[in-house]
C-alpha positions in Angstrom: 101.5 69.3 73.3 104.8 70.8 74.2 104.9 72.9 77.3 107.5 75.7 77.2 109.5 76.6 80.3 108.9 80.2 81.4 111.3 82.7 80.0 113.7 84.1 82.6 112.3 87.5 82.1 108.9 86.3 83.5 110.5 84.9 86.6 108.3 85.7 89.7 109.5 88.1 92.3 109.4 85.3 94.9 111.7 83.2 92.7 114.0 86.2 92.1 114.2 86.9 95.8 115.9 83.5 96.3 119.2 85.3 95.3 119.1 86.8 98.8 119.2 83.4 100.6 122.7 83.1 102.2 123.5 86.8 101.7 123.8 89.2 104.6 122.1 92.5 105.1 125.1 94.6 104.3 123.7 98.2 104.5 120.7 100.3 105.3 120.5 103.9 103.9 118.0 106.4 105.2 116.9 108.8 102.4 114.6 111.7 102.8 111.4 109.9 101.8 112.5 106.2 101.5 115.0 103.5 102.6 117.6 101.6 100.7 118.2 98.1 102.0 121.2 96.2 100.5 122.1 92.5 100.6 125.6 92.2 99.2 124.7 94.1 96.1 121.1 93.0 95.7 118.6 95.3 97.3 115.5 97.4 97.6 114.4 101.0 97.5 111.5 100.9 99.9 108.9 103.7 99.7 106.5 101.9 102.0 106.3 100.8 105.6 109.0 98.5 107.0 108.6 96.2 110.0 111.5 94.7 111.8 110.9 91.6 113.9 112.6 89.7 116.6 111.7 86.7 118.7 109.0 88.5 120.7 108.8 92.0 119.3 107.9 94.0 116.1 109.0 97.6 115.4 107.5 99.5 112.5 108.9 102.5 110.6 107.8 105.7 112.5 107.9 104.0 115.9 110.5 104.8 118.6 113.6 102.6 118.2 112.8 101.6 114.6 116.1 102.8 113.2 118.1 101.1 115.9 116.2 97.8 115.4 116.7 98.0 111.6 120.4 98.7 111.9 120.7 95.8 114.4 119.8 93.5 111.5 123.0 94.5 109.5 125.3 91.5 109.1 122.5 89.0 109.6 122.2 86.2 107.0 119.0 85.6 105.0 117.4 82.2 105.5 114.2 82.8 103.4 112.5 85.5 101.3 109.1 85.6 99.7 106.6 88.0 98.1 102.9 88.0 98.4 100.7 90.4 96.3 99.3 93.3 98.3 101.0 92.1 101.4 104.7 92.6 100.8 108.2 91.0 100.9 109.0 88.9 104.0 112.7 88.3 104.7 113.6 85.9 107.5 117.2 85.8 108.9 119.0 82.7 110.2 118.6 84.0 113.8 114.8 84.0 113.4 114.4 87.8 113.1 113.1 89.4 110.0 112.0 92.3 107.8 108.7 92.9 106.2 108.5 95.4 103.3 104.9 96.3 102.9 103.1 96.5 99.6 99.7 97.1 101.2 98.1 100.0 99.3 97.5 102.0 102.5 101.2 101.9 103.4 102.6 103.9 100.5 101.7 107.2 98.8 103.4 107.1 95.4 103.1 104.8 92.4 105.4 102.1 93.7 105.9 100.5 97.1 109.3 99.1 96.4 111.9 98.5 93.8 114.0 95.3 93.9 117.3 95.2 92.0 119.7 92.3 91.6 123.4 92.3 90.7 122.6 90.8 87.3 120.8 94.0 86.5 117.3 92.6 86.7 114.6 94.9 88.3 111.2 94.4 89.8 108.8 97.3 90.6 105.8 96.7 93.0 
């Protein structure tokens, strides 16, 4: 029995996120009802909660200081990124800080929690 390799179009989101490793968080855009987070051309539209983490702190969207903490991550290099169903995308930076983009159903109101797009024009919707 021959086993076929998965087609590139069926690539998992976690596998696809590996394109972020080694890239820097290059911009954050605050839009009326969502955020755009860009990593040298690959990025997310986030319509859900974001948590920013440091060595001994976590700051979530809506909390005082959130925007400052998120912007402090600009320029940081991604060391790891993964996706877990109904939990979200976790991005860890080389300095140990990170971002968590939630896909927990209680954390978003619309049909999608986030959109991930790559420079090769591939898209994922969660």
